[in-house]
C-alpha positions as CSV (number, residue, x, y, z in Angstrom):
1,M,101.6,77.7,66.6
2,R,104.9,75.9,67.4
3,G,107.1,76.3,64.2
4,L,110.2,75.2,62.6
5,V,112.8,72.8,64.4
6,F,116.4,72.7,63.6
7,T,118.6,69.4,64.5
8,F,122.1,69.0,63.4
9,S,124.1,65.7,63.4
10,P,126.4,65.2,61.7
11,V,125.0,66.6,58.5
12,F,122.6,69.5,58.7
13,V,118.9,68.2,58.7
14,L,116.1,70.6,59.3
15,L,112.7,69.3,60.6
16,L,109.6,71.4,60.7
17,A,107.4,71.5,63.7
18,C,106.2,70.7,67.1
19,N,107.9,67.3,67.9
20,G,109.5,67.1,64.5
21,G,112.8,65.6,65.7
22,Q,112.4,62.0,66.5
23,G,114.2,61.5,69.8
24,Q,115.8,58.2,71.3
25,T,114.5,56.7,74.4
26,T,116.0,54.8,77.2
27,D,116.0,51.0,77.7
28,S,112.9,49.1,76.8
29,G,110.3,48.4,79.4
30,T,110.8,51.2,81.6
31,S,107.7,52.5,83.2
32,T,107.3,56.0,84.5
33,G,106.3,55.9,88.2
34,S,106.1,59.3,89.6
35,S,105.2,62.9,88.7
36,T,108.8,64.1,88.1
37,D,109.9,66.3,85.1
38,A,112.7,65.5,82.8
39,T,115.2,67.1,85.1
40,G,114.1,65.1,88.0
41,D,112.3,68.0,89.6
42,T,109.1,66.7,91.5
43,S,105.9,68.6,91.9
44,T,105.6,71.2,94.4
45,A,102.1,71.1,94.3
46,G,100.6,69.4,97.5
47,P,97.4,67.7,97.8
48,P,94.5,70.3,98.1
49,T,92.9,70.5,101.5
50,T,89.2,71.5,100.4
51,G,86.9,70.1,97.9
52,D,85.0,72.8,95.9
53,T,84.2,71.0,92.6
54,T,81.7,73.5,91.2
55,T,82.5,74.9,87.9
56,G,79.3,76.4,86.9
57,G,76.8,74.7,89.3
58,P,75.5,71.2,89.2
59,E,72.1,72.5,88.4
60,L,73.3,73.2,84.9
61,P,72.8,70.5,82.4
62,P,75.7,69.0,80.6
63,L,76.5,70.2,77.2
64,E,77.2,68.0,74.3
65,G,79.8,68.8,71.6
66,V,83.6,68.7,70.9
67,A,85.7,71.6,71.8
68,D,89.1,72.5,70.1
69,L,90.9,74.8,72.2
70,H,93.6,76.0,69.6
71,L,93.0,76.7,65.9
72,H,94.2,79.6,63.6
73,M,91.2,80.0,61.7
74,F,92.4,83.3,59.9
75,G,96.1,82.1,59.7
76,E,96.2,83.2,56.1
77,E,96.6,87.0,57.4
78,A,99.4,85.7,60.0
79,F,103.2,86.8,59.3
80,G,102.2,89.8,57.2
81,G,99.9,87.6,55.0
82,G,102.6,86.1,53.3
83,W,102.8,82.2,54.1
84,F,99.5,80.7,53.5
85,H,98.0,79.7,50.2
86,G,94.3,79.8,50.3
87,T,91.5,81.6,52.1
88,V,88.8,80.6,54.7
89,L,86.1,82.0,52.6
90,G,84.9,81.6,49.1
91,A,84.0,78.7,46.8
92,G,86.2,75.8,46.8
93,D,87.8,76.3,43.4
94,V,88.7,79.9,44.4
95,A,89.5,79.5,48.1
96,L,91.2,76.2,47.5
97,A,92.7,76.8,44.2
98,P,95.9,75.3,43.1
99,C,99.0,77.1,43.8
100,D,101.2,78.0,40.8
101,G,104.7,77.4,42.4
102,G,107.1,79.9,40.9
103,E,110.3,81.7,40.9
104,P,111.4,82.6,43.6
105,G,108.2,83.8,45.4
106,D,106.4,80.7,45.8
107,H,104.3,81.3,49.0
108,G,106.0,78.5,50.9
109,R,109.5,79.7,50.4
110,L,111.7,81.8,52.6
111,K,113.7,84.6,51.2
112,D,117.1,83.8,50.0
113,D,119.0,85.9,52.4
114,L,118.3,85.3,55.9
115,A,121.5,86.5,57.5
116,P,120.1,89.8,58.5
117,L,117.6,87.9,60.7
118,L,120.6,86.6,62.8
119,G,120.9,90.1,64.3
120,T,124.0,92.3,64.9
121,C,125.6,91.5,68.2
122,P,128.7,93.3,69.6
123,G,131.8,91.3,69.8
124,M,130.5,88.5,68.0
125,T,130.5,88.1,64.2
126,I,128.5,85.7,62.2
127,Q,131.5,83.7,61.3
128,E,132.4,83.4,65.2
129,L,128.7,82.5,66.1
130,A,128.7,79.6,63.3
131,Q,131.8,78.2,65.0
132,L,129.8,77.8,68.1
133,V,126.5,76.7,66.5
134,P,127.4,75.3,63.0
135,L,123.7,75.6,61.9
136,V,124.0,79.3,61.6
137,S,126.4,78.8,58.8
138,V,123.8,77.1,56.8
139,I,121.1,79.9,57.5
140,A,123.7,82.8,56.8
141,A,125.0,81.2,53.6
142,P,124.1,83.0,50.3
143,G,120.8,81.4,49.1
144,G,120.3,80.0,52.8
145,G,116.6,80.7,52.8
146,G,116.1,78.3,49.6
147,V,118.0,75.5,51.4
148,V,115.9,75.9,54.5
149,S,112.7,76.0,52.7
150,E,113.4,72.6,50.9
151,Y,114.6,70.9,54.2
152,V,111.4,72.1,55.7
153,S,109.4,69.7,53.7
154,Q,111.8,66.8,54.5
155,I,110.4,65.6,58.0
156,P,110.1,61.8,58.2
157,G,107.5,60.4,56.0
158,S,106.7,63.8,54.5
159,L,106.4,65.2,50.8
160,G,105.8,68.6,52.5
161,D,104.3,71.9,50.9
162,T,107.3,74.3,51.2
163,G,110.0,75.6,48.9
164,E,109.8,74.7,45.2
165,H,106.8,72.3,46.0
166,K,104.9,72.4,42.9
167,D,106.3,69.1,41.6
168,R,105.7,67.4,45.0
169,V,102.1,68.3,45.2
170,A,99.7,69.2,42.5
171,G,98.0,72.0,44.3
172,W,94.4,70.9,45.4
173,P,93.4,67.7,43.5
174,G,89.8,68.1,44.2
175,L,88.6,68.8,47.8
176,E,88.8,65.3,49.0
177,G,92.5,64.3,48.9
178,W,94.2,67.5,50.2
179,P,95.3,69.0,52.5
180,R,97.3,66.3,53.9
181,W,98.5,65.8,57.4
182,D,101.9,67.4,56.6
183,A,100.5,70.7,55.1
184,I,101.9,73.8,56.8
185,A,101.6,76.3,54.0
186,H,98.0,75.4,52.7
187,Q,94.6,76.6,54.1
188,Q,93.3,74.0,56.6
189,V,90.1,75.7,57.7
190,W,88.2,76.5,54.9
191,E,84.5,77.6,55.8
192,E,82.9,74.5,54.3
193,H,85.4,72.1,56.1
194,L,84.6,74.0,59.3
195,H,80.8,73.6,58.7
196,A,81.3,69.8,58.2
197,A,83.1,69.7,61.4
198,Y,80.2,71.8,63.1
199,M,77.7,69.5,61.7
200,A,79.5,66.3,63.0
201,G,79.6,67.7,66.6
202,L,82.1,70.6,66.7
203,R,80.5,73.0,69.2
204,L,83.3,75.3,70.6
205,E,86.2,76.6,68.9
206,V,89.0,78.8,70.5
207,V,90.1,81.0,67.4
208,S,93.5,82.1,68.0
209,A,94.7,85.1,66.3
210,V,98.5,84.6,65.6
211,S,101.5,86.1,64.1
212,N,105.4,86.2,64.6
213,D,107.6,89.1,63.1
214,W,110.7,87.0,62.8
215,L,109.0,84.5,60.6
216,C,107.3,87.3,58.7
217,R,110.7,88.8,58.1
218,A,111.9,85.6,56.7
219,I,109.3,85.3,54.1
220,A,110.1,86.7,50.5
221,E,108.9,90.3,50.4
222,E,107.1,89.8,47.3
223,N,104.7,87.5,49.1
224,L,103.9,90.0,52.0
225,T,100.7,91.8,52.2
226,R,102.0,93.9,55.2
227,P,105.8,94.0,55.0
228,E,106.1,96.0,58.1
229,C,105.6,92.7,59.9
230,D,103.7,94.1,62.9
231,E,102.4,91.2,65.0
232,M,99.6,93.1,66.7
233,E,98.3,94.5,63.3
234,D,98.2,90.9,62.0
235,V,96.3,89.9,65.2
236,K,93.7,92.6,64.9
237,L,93.0,91.9,61.3
238,Q,92.4,88.3,62.3
239,L,90.0,89.4,65.0
240,E,88.0,91.7,62.6
241,M,87.7,88.8,60.2
242,A,86.4,86.5,62.9
243,H,83.4,89.3,63.6
244,D,82.9,89.5,59.8
245,F,82.6,85.8,59.6
246,V,79.9,85.4,62.2
247,A,77.9,88.2,60.6
248,T,77.5,86.1,57.6
249,H,77.2,82.5,59.2
250,D,74.3,82.0,61.3
251,W,75.4,78.9,62.8
252,A,78.5,80.4,64.4
253,E,78.5,83.1,67.1
254,I,81.3,84.8,69.1
255,A,80.8,83.9,72.8
256,L,81.7,87.0,75.1
257,T,80.7,85.4,78.1
258,P,80.4,81.8,79.5
259,A,76.7,82.5,79.6
260,D,76.9,83.2,75.8
261,A,79.0,80.0,75.3
262,R,76.6,77.8,77.2
263,R,73.6,79.4,75.3
264,I,75.2,79.1,71.7
265,V,76.0,75.3,72.4
266,E,72.6,74.6,73.8
267,E,71.3,76.1,70.6
268,D,73.3,73.6,68.7
269,R,75.4,76.4,67.0
270,L,79.1,76.9,67.2
271,A,80.7,79.0,69.9
272,L,83.8,80.9,68.8
273,V,86.2,82.2,71.7
274,L,88.6,84.6,70.6
275,S,92.4,84.3,71.7
276,V,95.6,85.8,70.9
277,E,99.0,84.1,70.2
278,A,101.9,86.5,69.7
279,S,105.5,86.6,70.6
280,H,105.5,90.5,71.1
281,L,102.0,90.8,72.6
282,M,101.3,94.4,73.2
283,K,105.0,95.2,72.3
284,D,105.0,98.9,72.5
285,G,103.6,101.6,75.0
286,D,101.2,101.2,77.9
287,W,99.7,97.4,77.7
288,K,96.7,98.3,79.8
289,P,94.7,100.1,77.2
290,Q,96.0,97.7,74.5
291,L,94.4,94.8,76.6
292,D,91.1,96.9,76.8
293,E,91.2,97.3,73.2
294,L,91.7,93.5,72.8
295,H,88.9,92.8,75.2
296,A,86.7,95.3,73.1
297,L,87.4,93.3,70.1
298,G,86.1,90.1,71.7
299,V,89.2,88.5,73.2
300,R,88.4,86.3,76.2
301,T,91.6,84.4,76.5
302,L,95.3,84.9,75.5
303,Q,98.9,83.4,76.0
304,P,101.0,85.9,78.1
305,V,104.0,84.5,76.0
306,H,104.7,82.6,72.8
307,Q,107.8,81.6,71.2
308,L,110.1,84.3,72.7
309,D,110.7,86.0,76.1
310,N,108.6,89.1,76.1
311,R,107.7,92.0,78.4
312,F,105.3,89.5,80.3
313,G,107.4,86.6,80.9
314,G,109.6,83.7,79.8
315,A,108.9,81.3,77.1
316,A,109.5,77.6,77.2
317,P,112.2,77.0,74.6
318,H,111.6,74.2,72.2
319,N,113.2,74.6,68.8
320,N,116.3,76.0,67.4
321,I,114.9,78.6,65.0
322,F,113.4,80.4,67.9
323,H,116.6,80.4,69.8
324,I,118.1,82.3,66.9
325,A,115.1,84.6,66.8
326,Q,115.7,85.3,70.5
327,Y,119.5,85.8,70.2
328,A,118.7,88.2,67.4
329,E,116.9,90.5,70.0
330,N,119.2,90.0,73.1
331,C,122.6,88.7,71.9
332,H,122.8,86.4,74.8
333,I,124.8,83.1,74.6
334,D,124.4,80.6,77.3
335,M,126.7,77.9,78.2
336,D,125.0,76.4,81.3
337,C,122.9,74.0,79.4
338,G,122.8,73.2,75.7
339,I,119.6,73.1,73.7
340,T,120.6,75.0,70.7
341,Q,123.4,72.9,69.5
342,G,126.0,71.0,71.6
343,P,126.7,72.8,74.9
344,V,125.2,76.1,73.4
345,T,121.8,77.7,74.1
346,L,121.1,81.0,72.0
347,G,118.9,83.7,73.3
348,F,117.6,82.3,76.4
349,D,119.1,82.3,79.7
350,V,118.8,78.7,81.1
351,D,119.8,76.9,84.2
352,A,121.8,73.8,84.4
353,N,118.5,71.7,83.5
354,C,118.0,73.7,80.4
355,R,115.1,75.5,81.9
356,N,114.2,79.2,81.3
357,T,115.2,81.3,84.4
358,L,112.7,83.9,83.5
359,G,109.1,83.3,84.8
360,L,106.5,86.2,84.9
361,T,107.8,89.6,84.9
362,A,106.1,92.4,87.0
363,D,104.1,93.3,83.8
364,G,103.2,89.7,83.5
365,V,102.0,89.4,87.1
366,E,99.8,92.6,86.4
367,L,98.5,91.3,83.2
368,V,97.4,88.0,84.8
369,G,95.8,90.0,87.3
370,A,94.0,92.3,84.9
371,M,92.7,89.3,82.9
372,M,91.3,87.7,86.0
373,D,89.6,91.0,86.9
374,L,87.9,90.8,83.4
375,G,86.9,87.1,83.8
376,M,89.4,86.2,80.9
377,L,91.1,82.7,80.9
378,V,94.7,82.4,81.0
379,D,96.4,80.1,78.4
380,A,99.6,78.9,79.9
381,A,100.7,77.0,76.6
382,H,104.4,78.2,75.7
383,L,104.8,79.5,79.2
384,S,108.3,78.5,81.0
385,E,107.9,76.2,83.9
386,K,108.9,78.9,86.2
387,G,106.1,81.2,84.9
388,V,103.5,78.5,85.3
389,R,104.4,77.8,88.9
390,E,104.1,81.6,89.4
391,L,100.6,81.7,87.6
392,H,99.6,78.9,89.8
393,E,100.5,80.9,92.8
394,L,98.3,83.9,91.3
395,S,95.6,81.4,90.8
396,V,95.7,79.9,94.4
397,A,95.7,83.6,95.6
398,R,92.3,84.3,94.0
399,D,90.8,80.9,95.4
400,Y,91.9,78.8,92.7
401,Y,91.0,80.9,89.5
402,P,91.2,78.4,86.7
403,F,93.9,78.4,84.0
404,Y,94.5,76.1,81.1
405,I,96.9,74.9,78.4
406,S,95.3,75.1,74.9
407,H,97.7,72.8,73.2
408,G,100.5,70.5,74.3
409,H,102.0,67.2,74.7
410,F,102.2,65.1,77.8
411,R,106.1,64.8,78.9
412,E,105.7,61.4,80.2
413,M,104.4,60.1,76.9
414,L,107.2,61.4,74.8
415,P,110.4,59.7,74.0
416,A,113.4,60.7,76.1
417,A,115.0,63.3,73.9
418,K,111.8,65.1,73.2
419,A,110.6,64.7,76.8
420,R,113.9,67.0,77.9
421,E,112.3,69.9,76.1
422,E,110.5,72.5,78.5
423,K,107.8,72.8,75.9
424,T,106.3,69.7,77.1
425,T,103.8,69.3,80.0
426,P,104.9,67.2,82.9
427,A,102.2,65.7,85.4
428,W,103.0,68.2,88.1
429,I,101.6,70.9,85.8
430,I,98.4,68.8,85.1
431,E,98.1,68.8,89.0
432,M,98.0,72.6,89.0
433,L,95.3,72.6,86.1
434,R,93.1,70.1,87.9
435,E,93.4,72.0,91.4
436,T,92.2,75.3,89.6
437,G,89.5,73.7,87.4
438,G,91.5,74.0,84.2
439,M,91.8,71.8,81.2
440,F,94.2,70.7,78.5
441,G,94.1,70.7,74.7
442,I,95.8,67.5,73.3
443,R,97.8,68.4,70.2
444,T,96.9,66.5,67.3
445,G,100.5,66.0,66.5
446,H,102.3,63.4,64.4
447,E,105.0,62.4,66.8
448,E,105.6,58.8,68.1
449,V,104.9,58.3,71.5
450,N,105.6,55.8,74.5
451,T,103.0,53.1,75.2
452,Y,100.3,53.5,77.6
453,E,99.5,50.1,79.1
454,Q,95.9,51.0,80.0
455,S,94.9,52.0,76.6
456,A,92.7,49.5,74.8
457,V,94.5,50.7,71.5
458,A,97.8,49.1,70.3
459,N,100.6,51.4,69.9
460,T,101.6,49.8,66.4
461,C,101.3,52.6,63.9
462,H,103.6,55.6,65.0
463,G,102.3,59.1,64.3
464,S,98.5,57.9,63.6
465,S,95.5,57.9,65.5
466,R,96.9,55.1,67.3
467,S,99.6,57.4,68.8
468,F,97.1,59.9,69.7
469,A,95.0,57.4,71.4
470,Q,98.0,56.5,73.7
471,S,98.2,60.1,74.8
472,Y,94.4,60.6,75.2
473,D,94.0,57.6,77.0
474,F,96.7,58.6,79.4
475,A,94.9,62.0,79.9
476,R,91.6,60.5,80.8
477,L,92.7,57.3,82.5
478,G,95.9,58.3,84.4
479,L,96.1,62.0,84.6
480,K,92.2,62.4,84.9
481,I,92.4,65.8,83.4
482,A,89.5,67.3,81.6
483,V,90.7,67.5,77.8
484,G,89.8,68.9,74.6
485,L,91.5,69.0,71.2
486,G,94.4,71.4,70.4
487,S,94.4,71.0,66.8
488,D,96.7,74.0,66.1
489,L,95.4,73.9,62.5
490,N,96.9,76.6,60.2
491,G,99.7,76.8,63.0
492,F,102.8,75.9,61.1
493,I,102.6,72.2,62.5
494,Q,102.0,68.8,61.2
495,Q,99.0,66.7,62.0
496,V,97.9,63.1,62.8
497,R,99.2,60.8,60.1
498,P,97.4,58.3,58.2
499,R,97.1,54.6,58.9
500,F,97.0,53.7,55.2
501,G,98.8,54.9,52.1
502,P,102.3,55.8,51.5
503,D,102.5,58.1,54.5
504,A,101.1,55.3,57.1
505,C,102.9,55.0,60.3
506,S,105.8,57.2,59.2
507,A,106.8,58.9,62.3
508,S,109.6,56.7,63.5
509,F,112.1,55.5,61.1
510,P,111.5,53.9,57.5
511,T,112.1,50.3,58.2
512,E,109.7,50.3,61.1
513,G,107.0,52.5,59.4
514,A,107.0,50.0,56.6
515,C,106.4,47.1,58.9
516,Q,103.7,48.8,60.6
517,A,101.9,49.9,57.4
518,R,102.1,46.4,56.2
519,D,100.4,44.8,59.3
520,E,97.9,47.6,59.6
521,L,96.7,46.7,56.2
522,A,96.7,43.3,56.9
523,G,95.0,43.1,60.2
524,G,94.2,46.4,61.8
525,A,91.0,48.4,62.1
526,P,89.6,48.8,58.6
527,P,89.8,52.1,56.5
528,L,87.1,54.6,57.0
529,G,86.5,55.0,53.3
530,T,87.1,58.8,53.5
531,A,90.0,61.1,52.8
532,Y,91.4,60.5,56.3
533,D,92.6,57.1,55.4
534,D,95.4,58.4,53.1
535,A,95.7,62.0,54.0
536,G,95.5,62.0,58.0
537,F,94.2,64.8,59.7
538,G,94.6,67.4,56.9
539,H,91.7,69.9,57.7
540,I,89.3,70.7,60.3
541,G,86.5,68.9,58.1
542,L,88.2,65.5,58.9
543,L,87.6,66.0,62.7
544,P,84.7,63.4,62.6
545,D,87.1,61.0,60.9
546,L,89.7,61.3,63.6
547,L,86.9,60.7,66.3
548,A,85.5,57.7,64.3
549,D,88.9,56.1,63.8
550,L,89.8,56.5,67.5
551,D,86.2,54.8,68.1
552,Q,87.1,51.8,66.2
553,L,90.5,51.4,67.4
554,G,88.8,51.0,70.9
555,S,89.5,54.4,72.6
556,D,86.5,55.8,74.3
557,T,86.0,59.3,72.7
558,E,83.2,60.4,75.1
559,Q,85.3,62.9,76.8
560,L,86.3,64.4,73.7
561,R,82.8,64.4,72.4
562,N,81.5,66.4,75.5
563,S,84.6,68.6,76.0
564,A,82.7,71.7,75.2
565,D,81.1,71.2,78.5
566,A,84.4,71.2,80.2
567,F,85.5,74.5,78.6
568,V,82.4,76.3,79.4
569,R,82.2,75.1,83.1
570,M,85.8,76.1,83.4
571,W,84.8,79.5,82.3
572,E,81.9,79.7,84.4
573,R,84.2,78.8,87.4
574,A,86.3,81.9,86.6
575,E,83.3,84.2,87.2
576,A,81.7,82.1,90.1
577,P,82.5,82.4,93.7
578,R,85.2,79.9,94.6
579,S,86.2,78.4,97.7
580,G,89.4,76.4,97.4
581,P,90.6,73.8,94.8
582,A,88.2,72.4,92.1
583,D,89.9,68.8,92.4
584,P,91.6,67.0,95.1
585,V,94.1,65.5,92.5
586,D,94.9,62.7,94.7
587,D,93.8,60.0,92.1
588,L,96.5,61.2,89.4
589,D,98.6,58.1,88.4
590,V,101.4,58.1,85.8
591,Q,101.9,54.4,86.3
592,G,101.8,52.2,83.0
593,V,103.9,54.3,80.7
594,V,106.4,52.0,78.9
595,E,109.2,53.8,77.1
596,L,110.1,52.8,73.7
597,P,113.5,51.3,73.0
598,A,115.7,53.8,71.1
599,H,115.6,53.7,67.4
600,P,119.0,51.8,66.9
601,A,117.9,48.9,69.4
602,R,114.4,48.7,67.4
603,E,116.1,49.0,64.0
604,A,118.4,46.1,65.0
605,E,115.6,43.5,65.3
606,F,115.0,43.8,61.5
607,P,116.8,41.9,58.7
608,S,119.4,43.8,56.8
609,E,121.8,43.7,53.9
610,C,124.6,45.9,53.3
611,D,124.2,47.3,56.6
612,E,120.7,48.6,55.5
613,S,117.7,47.3,57.3
614,Y,114.5,46.5,55.6
615,C,111.0,45.3,56.4
616,E,110.4,41.8,55.0
617,A,107.7,41.2,52.6
618,S,106.4,44.7,52.6
619,L,106.4,45.6,49.1
620,A,104.0,44.5,46.2
621,T,104.7,43.4,42.6
622,G,105.9,46.6,40.6
623,E,107.0,48.6,43.6
624,A,110.7,49.8,43.6
625,C,112.9,47.7,46.0
626,R,116.6,47.3,47.0
627,F,116.7,43.5,48.3
628,D,114.8,40.3,47.4
629,G,113.4,40.1,51.1
630,E,111.5,43.3,50.9
631,C,109.3,41.8,48.1
632,I,106.3,39.8,48.9
633,S,107.3,37.7,45.8
634,G,110.8,37.1,47.2
635,T,112.1,38.6,44.2
636,C,113.5,42.0,43.5
637,A,114.2,42.1,40.0
638,D,117.2,44.2,38.3
639,A,118.4,45.7,41.5
640,G,122.0,46.7,41.7
641,E,124.6,45.7,44.2
642,C,123.2,46.8,47.7
643,G,120.3,48.1,46.1
644,M,121.8,50.7,44.0
645,P,120.2,51.2,41.6
646,R,116.7,49.9,43.0
647,G,114.8,47.3,41.3
648,T,111.3,46.2,40.9
649,C,109.4,43.5,43.0
650,A,108.6,40.7,40.4
C-alpha cells in the first residue's frame, strides 16, 4: 500500500496515491546511460565473482502461471475496518452492493477534524507549523477532513470514489463496469473476480495483511469496526480470514514452504503466500515471540518497514501525508532537504539529497537474521536506501540469501520530479536483487513514464497498458531482472488506466490525453471487448485482460505468465545451500530510456486560444466544447468568449 499524496502549488491540490503527482522532466531526448540514482550516487555493488545460478535446482521442471507479489485481499479489515466498501466473500449483489453515500459517515470520507492527528509538539503550535508548511493549515482547518476527502478524488483524469461520491459513481452498476482503475475505497478482490484470474492463469498470490493506524484514526469514527486502531490486530484478523478462505475454496491453498508452493502450482491451483505490511510492525514488547506468532499464522514474508520509521528501520519517504504522520510521532523538522513543502521535511531525518539517514536498526538487523533462520523472504519495498544497502550486506554474509521488492517503480523510467523520490527503485538496487536471486513486482500503476526505446510498444497513451509496457520491457530487456506483478489492489492506490472511454490516456495533462485518446481510437490496437477497455485494471478479475492488451500491443508477456516459477525458485534458493551470487549482473543495461519533455514544453506544441491549449478535432457532435478547433466538425456552437460558457460541437 502506498497512500495519499499531497502537493501544493500555488493553490492546495491533493492527489491520492503512489505516483499521483505528475512531475516535470528535463530536456527532451536525454537518455539514461548509467546506473546512478536521482542524487548522482552510483551503485556500490561490484560485479560478483562467482556464478552459482541455482535457485531450486535445474532438475526441477519450470512452473507455469502468473505471480502477483503484492495484493491486499482482505483489505476490507484494514484501518480498523472503516474504509473499504464491499467484501471478499458473498454473492455479487451483497459483496458488491451499491454504497449509499450518506452524511457524514460515507465510507470513503475522512473525519471532519483532522487537527489532532498533527500531534502535539513542544515549542511548535499548529499555526507556526502551518507557516512552515502551508498544507498543514488546510488539514487543521475546521472541516478539513471533508476538504481532503473531496480532493482525494481529483487526481488527473479521475472521478474517484471518496468523499461524497454517491453523485459521481452509482455504486456498482452490474459487475462488469465497476470497479474502475481509480477505485481506492471499493472492493477489488471479490472471490469470483479472484477465481476468474485464477482460471486465466494466476497461480501464486502474495496476500499482504495491511493496516496503518494514522489512516485509521483519520476515518470517521462511526465507520470503524475497531476504533482502537491497532495495526497488528487488523493484521491478525486478515491472516485468519485467509485461512478461512482456503478452508472453503479448494482451488486455493496457503503455501508454508517452497515445496508447498511448487506442489500447489503443479496441481494447477492457486498458492497463497501470506505477508504483512504495517508501519508499526510488532510495535510493543518483545518482537521475537510476535514473529513466532506471525510465523505460526502462516506468514512467510514481510516488510520490516512500511510508510514510517519504526523499531526495525527507516522508511523511504514518498508522500506528504506520511511525513505529517511521522512528525506527529517524533516532532522532527528537517531543513537539510525539502520534500514535504519548500525547504522543509517533516518527520524524517534526511540528508542533503533528501534520503532518509536511518537504515536498519539493531532490532532490524536481528529481525532480518531471524527471518532468514526461518527461511522467510524479506520484502524490501518501502525500506530506505540505506536500509536496502544494509540488507544486501546481510544477504551477502549469508551466501547471497535472496530478498525481493514486492511492488515498486523503476527510477530511470519516471519523470524527473517523481524519480527524485526515495520510494523509487534505481538500477543499483536491481543489481543487488539479481545478485541474491531476488525478483521485482512491477506496480500496475497509473503514472506516465519515460519512453524505453527497445520496447515494441509505442509510449502514446499515458497511464495505460502502453505505459506499463515501457517499464515491463525495461525490466526484462534492460535490467534483466525476474519480474512479477505488484498489483497492490485494495492498497489505497490507483491502477492501469484504460486506452478507451472518458478516462483514456489521462495520466499527463488534459490536452495531451485528449489527443492520445483520439489517436488510440483511430489507429491503436483495438478494444478487447471487455470491461477493461473503459474501466482499466479495476479489479483482480481483469488481470487476463491486462495481459491480453499487452500481448496485442506487442509486448512479450511470457516472463509475466511464468513469474510463479521465478518466485518459487527464489524461495527455494532461500532454503538451499548457496555458494556465491545467483547472477553475475554484468549484462544490466539502462541505455535507451528517453526522458519525456516537461509538461509545459509538450503543451506548447498544441494549438491554443485565450492562452488555453486544446486538442484539435477531438470532440464529436454533441460533446461539450470551448473552441471551434476542438470539434471534428470545426464548429463549437453557442460557446461563450474564451469557452465560457461551453458550447456544443455542431
